[in-house]
FIMAR-8929 format. One record per residue: x, y negated, z negated of N, C-alpha, C in turn. Coordinates in steps of 0.02 Angstrom, whole numbers, padded with zeros to 5 digits, always signed. Atoms other than C-alpha are relative to their C-alpha. Layout:
XYZXYZXYZ
...
This chain:
+00001+00070+00020-00963+00420+00147-00024-00005-00072
+00020+00011+00070-00978+00355-00032-00059-00048-00001
+00060+00041-00002-01156+00290-00046-00013-00034-00067
+00013+00028+00066-01144+00246-00232+00029-00070-00008
-00032+00065+00003-01042+00088-00194-00030-00044+00054
+00030+00045-00048-01125-00061-00110+00054-00026+00048
-00053+00013-00049-01029-00091+00051+00024-00073+00001
-00026+00069-00002-01024-00283+00058+00043-00018-00061
-00039+00015+00060-00963-00295-00122+00066+00037+00001
-00062-00039-00003-00837-00156-00095+00049-00030+00050
-00043+00028-00052-00770-00237+00063+00040-00059-00024
-00034+00059+00025-00725-00395-00030+00057+00019-00048
-00056-00022+00042-00606-00291-00139+00065+00003+00040
-00060+00003-00042-00488-00290+00009+00017-00074+00009
-00019+00070+00001-00390-00452+00003-00002-00032+00070
+00006+00027-00068-00387-00471+00192-00072-00016+00017
+00071+00010-00016-00574-00450+00211-00030-00055-00043
+00025+00052+00045-00604-00564+00062+00015-00070+00027
-00019+00065-00028-00521-00705+00160-00037-00018+00064
+00038+00015-00061-00638-00692+00309-00059-00046-00015
+00061+00039+00008-00773-00825+00330-00061+00046+00001
+00058-00043+00009-00946-00758+00292-00027+00027+00066
+00028-00023-00065-01003-00750+00474+00044+00055+00030
-00045-00051-00027-00849-00652+00528-00003+00064-00041
+00006-00057+00046-00864-00540+00376-00063+00040+00015
+00063-00033-00014-01046-00500+00413+00002+00036+00068
-00004-00032-00066-01007-00461+00596+00041+00064-00003
-00045-00057+00004-00872-00338+00544-00033+00059-00038
+00028-00051+00045-00978-00243+00414-00028+00061+00035
+00029-00061-00031-01074-00128+00534+00053+00049+00026
-00053-00044-00026-00907-00059+00596+00039+00035-00055
-00039-00026+00056-00845-00012+00422-00036+00058-00034
+00026-00058+00035-00869+00156+00338+00042+00012-00063
-00035-00011+00064-00826+00183+00154+00019+00073-00006
-00025-00069+00004-00717+00338+00135+00048+00007-00059
-00048-00015+00052-00615+00421+00000+00068+00015+00030
-00068-00016-00020-00427+00438+00012+00026+00054-00047
-00023-00056+00041-00366+00607-00050+00076+00002-00002
-00072-00005+00008-00191+00640-00115+00031+00038+00059
-00039-00027-00056-00070+00675+00030-00039+00003+00065
+00038+00002-00062-00207+00647+00159+00035-00045+00051
-00030+00039-00053-00134+00587+00325-00052-00045+00032
+00045+00047-00033-00218+00431+00393+00017-00006+00074
-00021-00012-00069-00116+00445+00551+00069+00033-00001
-00063-00037-00004+00029+00554+00606+00048-00033+00049
-00051+00028-00045+00192+00505+00689-00011+00023+00071
+00003-00014-00072+00182+00494+00878-00066+00030+00022
+00067-00021-00019-00003+00536+00878-00045-00062+00006
+00043+00059-00007-00143+00417+00931-00029-00023-00066
+00030+00029+00060-00201+00299+00793-00072-00017+00018
+00070+00007-00020-00389+00317+00809-00040-00043-00047
+00035+00040+00050-00441+00227+00650+00049-00044-00038
-00037+00041+00048-00379+00085+00541-00038+00005-00066
+00029-00005+00067-00410+00082+00353+00016-00062-00040
-00009+00056+00047-00437-00072+00245-00005+00030-00070
-00002-00034+00065-00384-00006+00075-00034-00043-00053
+00034+00033+00056-00493-00050-00076+00038+00013-00065
-00042-00019+00056-00393+00043-00207+00035+00065+00019
-00041-00056-00019-00260+00177-00201+00062-00026+00038
-00063+00019-00032-00091+00177-00114+00014+00047+00059
-00019-00037-00060-00040+00231+00061+00073-00014+00015
-00071+00006-00017+00143+00264+00102+00010+00008+00075
-00022-00008-00069+00219+00240+00273+00070+00030-00003
-00063-00036+00006+00361+00363+00294+00029+00017+00069
-00037-00019-00060+00493+00400+00425+00036+00065-00013
-00036-00063+00005+00561+00575+00453+00064-00004+00042
-00064+00005-00033+00746+00575+00496+00021+00066+00029
-00028-00062-00026+00847+00702+00592+00024+00042-00059
-00016-00044+00056+00870+00851+00478-00058+00009-00048
+00060-00010+00039+00698+00829+00400-00008-00044-00061
+00006+00044+00058+00734+00699+00265-00056-00051+00012
+00055+00047-00004+00584+00587+00228+00015-00060-00044
-00012+00062+00037+00602+00405+00174-00058-00047+00010
+00054+00049-00005+00468+00279+00134+00026-00065+00030
-00019+00063-00031+00476+00124+00243-00048-00057-00018
+00047+00052+00020+00325+00031+00175-00059+00031-00037
+00061-00025+00033+00168+00046+00070-00055-00052+00006
+00058+00042-00010-00007-00023+00083-00051+00014-00055
+00054-00006+00048-00141-00056-00046-00056-00047+00020
+00059+00041-00017-00291-00172-00059+00018-00069+00027
-00020+00062-00032-00188-00316+00009-00001+00006+00077
-00011-00007-00072-00187-00241+00183-00040+00053+00035
+00033-00047-00045-00235-00123+00321+00051+00051+00024
-00040-00054-00028-00164+00045+00373-00019+00008+00073
+00013-00005-00072-00147+00056+00562+00016-00063+00037
-00019+00063-00031-00068-00111+00601+00025+00008+00072
-00022-00007-00070+00017-00043+00760-00058-00001+00050
+00057-00001-00045-00156-00016+00836-00024-00070+00017
+00018+00070-00012-00196-00201+00816+00051-00034+00044
-00054+00033-00036-00027-00251+00886+00009+00026+00072
-00001-00024-00069-00058-00151+01045+00035+00066+00010
-00033-00066-00005+00034+00011+01007-00050+00054-00019
+00048-00053+00013-00073+00166+01018+00029+00054-00046
-00032-00049+00044+00055+00271+00922+00056-00035-00038
-00056+00026+00040+00195+00247+00796+00044+00058-00020
-00044-00054+00024+00348+00349+00746-00005+00011-00075
+00010-00004+00073+00290+00326+00566-00063+00039-00017
+00059-00035+00026+00169+00436+00467-00028-00039-00059
+00033+00032+00057+00042+00358+00348-00039+00052-00039
+00037-00048+00040-00020+00465+00204-00015-00030-00069
+00023+00026+00064-00109+00437+00039+00047+00024-00056
-00045-00014+00055+00010+00427-00109-00038+00001-00067
+00043+00003+00059-00118+00378-00243-00072-00001+00025
+00069-00004-00026-00300+00430-00213-00040-00064-00013
+00039+00061+00008-00426+00291-00189-00057-00003+00049
+00055+00013-00046-00555+00215-00072+00024-00048+00054
-00017+00045-00055-00543+00128+00096-00061-00009+00045
+00050+00011-00052-00652+00056+00232+00032+00019+00067
-00026-00025-00063-00622+00150+00394-00035-00034+00058
+00028+00032-00060-00646+00068+00563+00033+00029+00061
-00027-00025-00063-00624+00132+00739+00051-00050+00027
-00052+00045-00023-00462+00060+00808-00021-00039+00061
+00023+00035-00060-00543+00018+00974-00049-00056-00019
+00048+00051+00023-00682-00076+00881+00037-00060-00030
-00040+00055+00028-00551-00177+00787+00029-00044+00055
-00028+00039-00055-00466-00228+00948-00053-00041+00036
+00056+00036-00032-00634-00276+01022-00021-00060-00042
+00018+00055+00044-00678-00381+00870+00053-00055+00001
-00055+00049+00001-00507-00464+00876-00001-00044+00062
+00002+00040-00062-00538-00523+01055-00042-00064-00009
+00044+00058+00008-00676-00640+00997+00000-00028-00070
+00000+00021+00070-00635-00662+00813+00064-00037-00019
-00060+00039+00015-00513-00805+00786+00020+00008-00073
-00015-00006+00072-00527-00790+00596+00031+00068-00015
-00026-00067+00012-00497-00602+00599+00072+00005+00025
-00067-00002-00027-00345-00621+00710+00048-00039-00044
-00042+00039+00045-00276-00756+00594+00018+00039-00063
-00012-00040+00060-00295-00643+00442+00048+00057+00015
-00043-00056-00019-00214-00497+00533+00071-00024+00014
-00067+00026-00013-00069-00605+00591+00036-00018-00065
-00031+00018+00064-00038-00671+00415+00020+00063-00038
-00018-00063+00033-00043-00494+00346+00061+00031+00033
-00058-00027-00035+00079-00440+00480+00065-00033-00024
-00060+00036+00024+00201-00575+00425+00018+00021-00071
-00013-00021+00069+00182-00527+00242+00029+00071-00002
-00024-00069-00001+00208-00343+00283+00073+00002+00026
-00070+00004-00025+00366-00386+00383+00047-00024-00055
-00040+00023+00057+00428-00478+00229+00013+00058-00047
-00010-00059+00043+00399-00321+00126+00054+00046+00029
-00048-00044-00032+00497-00218+00251+00071-00027-00005
-00067+00028-00001+00644-00337+00266+00029-00007-00070
-00024+00008+00069+00655-00371+00079+00018+00068-00029
-00014-00067+00025+00649-00185+00042+00066+00026+00029
-00064-00021-00030+00792-00153+00165+00058-00032-00037
-00053+00036+00036+00897-00286+00079+00008+00027-00070
-00001-00025+00068+00850-00220-00092+00035+00068-00003
-00030-00067+00000+00897-00041-00049+00075-00002+00014
-00072+00006-00015+01066-00101+00014+00040-00031-00058
-00038+00041+00046+01113-00221-00125-00012+00013-00074
+00018-00006+00071+01026-00173-00288+00007+00072-00025
-00008-00065+00032+01048-00031-00411-00064+00040-00002
+00058-00045-00002+00933+00118-00424-00052-00018-00053
+00048+00019+00053+00855+00060-00589-00044-00058+00023
+00038+00058-00024+00803-00107-00512-00047+00021+00056
+00040-00021-00057+00741-00024-00353-00059+00043-00023
+00053-00043+00026+00641+00106-00450-00053-00042-00035
+00048+00043+00034+00561-00028-00559-00042-00039+00051
+00038+00035-00052+00514-00127-00403-00052+00045+00032
+00047-00047-00032+00435+00026-00322-00059+00016-00046
+00054-00015+00047+00337+00068-00479-00048-00059-00008
+00042+00060+00005+00273-00111-00494-00044-00007+00062
+00039+00006-00061+00218-00115-00312-00054+00054+00004
+00049-00054+00002+00131+00052-00332-00054-00014-00051
+00048+00017+00053+00049-00003-00495-00048-00055+00022
+00043+00054-00025-00016-00162-00411-00057+00027+00042
+00047-00025-00051-00107-00057-00281-00040+00061-00022
+00029-00065+00019-00156+00100-00376-00071-00005-00027
+00066+00006+00031-00310+00034-00466-00004+00038-00066
-00003-00036+00064-00254+00129-00622+00070-00006-00028
-00065+00004+00031-00112+00124-00747+00039+00066+00004
-00032-00066-00001-00076+00310-00726-00013+00033+00067
+00008-00032-00065-00046+00406-00566+00049+00059+00006
-00042-00058-00011+00030+00569-00503+00067-00021+00030
-00066+00016-00026+00217+00562-00472+00049+00055-00020
-00052-00049+00015+00354+00693-00459+00068-00032+00013
-00068+00025-00011+00542+00663-00468+00020+00010+00073
-00017-00015-00069+00560+00744-00297-00031-00051+00048
+00035+00047-00043+00430+00630-00218+00032-00070-00005
-00030+00066+00009+00506+00472-00293+00069-00004+00032
-00067+00000-00031+00680+00523-00235-00006-00006+00076
+00011+00006-00072+00611+00542-00058-00019-00071+00018
+00023+00068-00015+00525+00373-00064+00057-00050-00003
-00056+00046+00008+00684+00287-00122+00061+00019+00040
-00057-00022-00040+00801+00389-00013+00062+00014-00041
-00057-00014+00044+00911+00446-00158-00006+00072-00025
+00000-00068+00028+00957+00608-00246-00049+00004-00059
+00049-00010+00054+00830+00681-00367+00032-00011-00068
-00033+00008+00065+00958+00682-00509+00003-00073-00021
-00001+00071+00016+00972+00493-00498-00067-00026-00023
+00067+00020+00020+00784+00469-00509-00016+00027-00070
+00013-00030+00066+00774+00587-00658+00033-00042-00055
-00036+00040+00049+00905+00483-00750-00033-00068-00011
+00031+00066+00005+00821+00317-00712-00068+00004-00036
+00064-00007+00034+00649+00378-00765+00009+00015-00074
-00016-00013+00070+00726+00442-00926+00017-00066-00036
-00018+00064+00030+00798+00269-00959-00062-00045-00009
+00060+00042+00004+00634+00180-00921-00048+00026-00054
+00042-00029+00052+00540+00300-01034+00029-00014-00069
-00032+00013+00064+00667+00279-01175-00009-00073-00021
+00010+00071+00014+00645+00090-01161-00072-00018-00013
+00071+00012+00014+00457+00110-01182-00037-00034+00056
+00031+00034-00057+00417+00043-01009-00051+00044+00035
+00045-00047-00033+00334+00199-00939-00008+00062-00044
+00009-00066+00031+00265+00365-01000-00004+00050+00057
-00001-00050-00053+00298+00520-00898-00006+00069-00029
+00008-00069+00022+00232+00695-00927-00047+00035+00048
+00040-00043-00043+00158+00837-00827-00012-00031+00069
+00001+00029-00067+00199+00751-00662-00047-00059+00007
+00039+00061-00003+00101+00595-00706+00038-00056-00036
-00035+00058+00029+00174+00423-00739-00051-00053-00018
+00042+00056+00023+00090+00284-00838+00045-00060-00013
-00034+00062+00014+00148+00104-00840-00024-00024-00069
+00016+00017+00069+00154+00059-01025+00014-00074-00015
-00022+00069+00013+00247-00108-01029+00015-00033+00067
-00009+00031-00066+00220-00202-00866+00049-00059-00002
-00050+00055+00002+00313-00362-00919+00071+00026-00007
-00067-00029+00006+00460-00255-00971+00024+00031+00064
-00018-00030-00065+00456-00163-00805+00019-00055+00050
-00017+00055-00044+00457-00330-00714+00069-00028-00016
-00066+00024+00020+00608-00383-00815+00055+00047+00024
-00049-00049-00022+00696-00222-00764+00008+00000+00076
-00002+00001-00073+00657-00252-00580+00045-00057+00024
-00037+00054-00031+00754-00362-00461-00049-00053+00025
+00042+00054-00025+00690-00525-00386-00037+00018+00063
+00034-00020-00062+00637-00432-00229-00075+00012-00011
+00070-00012+00014+00474-00381-00312-00038-00066+00001
+00034+00064+00004+00428-00562-00348-00003-00034+00068
+00001+00029-00067+00476-00617-00173-00055+00030+00043
+00051-00035-00039+00364-00486-00092-00070-00019-00025
+00065+00016+00030+00220-00520-00213-00021-00071+00018
+00016+00070-00014+00230-00709-00185-00020-00009+00073
+00016+00007-00071+00226-00689+00004-00070+00029+00016
+00068-00026-00010+00070-00579-00002-00051-00048-00029
+00046+00048+00030-00014-00704-00119-00008-00061+00046
+00002+00060-00043+00032-00848-00001-00036+00013+00065
+00026-00012-00067-00018-00767+00162-00066+00038+00002
+00060-00041+00000-00154-00642+00117-00051-00025-00051
+00044+00023+00053-00224-00720-00040+00013+00038-00064
-00013-00033+00064-00208-00681-00226-00049+00056-00013
+00047-00054+00016-00285-00522-00298-00061-00026-00038
+00061+00016+00037-00461-00525-00367+00014+00006-00075
-00013-00002+00072-00455-00565-00553-00058+00028-00041
+00058-00026+00037-00629-00505-00600-00033+00054+00041
+00038-00053-00032-00733-00352-00562+00043+00046+00042
-00046-00041-00040-00583-00252-00501-00025+00072+00004
+00019-00070-00009-00629-00083-00429+00057+00045-00024
-00051-00046+00026-00538+00054-00522-00004+00067+00036
-00003-00066-00030-00482+00215-00440+00045+00042-00044
-00040-00042+00045-00424+00350-00559-00009+00073+00019
């Protein structure tokens, strides 16, 4: 556990927890443990019991599906707007999806059984979780439509913006192979798009690390799907904290 960060203040960095009334927030605190999220660490594995949920403070967690033949495709991502382990709240003890850390950070870990117990008597907590569920479903459905209808450059810009929103840092580890897996495309296509974005001065990429240099320009290169997803999280979960943001680098 990270003892250098005050738990109540850290907990409010999660947008879901920040929306809880004070009494509900205080009741939840004893069940939360501050933990680090290491690169590629699995928070839960496909078809295995989900024993803990994680309220992300900073960093990025990818939800990925493994297809027949071994191909891996990202189906969703979670940052400080949400919670990893939503199936456990919805009554499913397992999921065919794997959740792993894409960008290192911090999270508040809670026993899944304790969450379900708290939800039985916590109207406010259930409301927050239901709103997050709706926002996350919007992310999934909008991403499916985006992947079907929009070009790779737009899709890549959207993914980079969503990752940047949640990373807690302007620079993070990224390989061409990993990004091609997340977008479900060939590596050669990702290499070409990243070259274009770098030439336009939107990103910097070297030694397997990508830095967002021109965020407004990257937003202009993205499709409207990014704004739709962002607006729905702001509406249902609450806007991001504008001051005292915890940085994870």
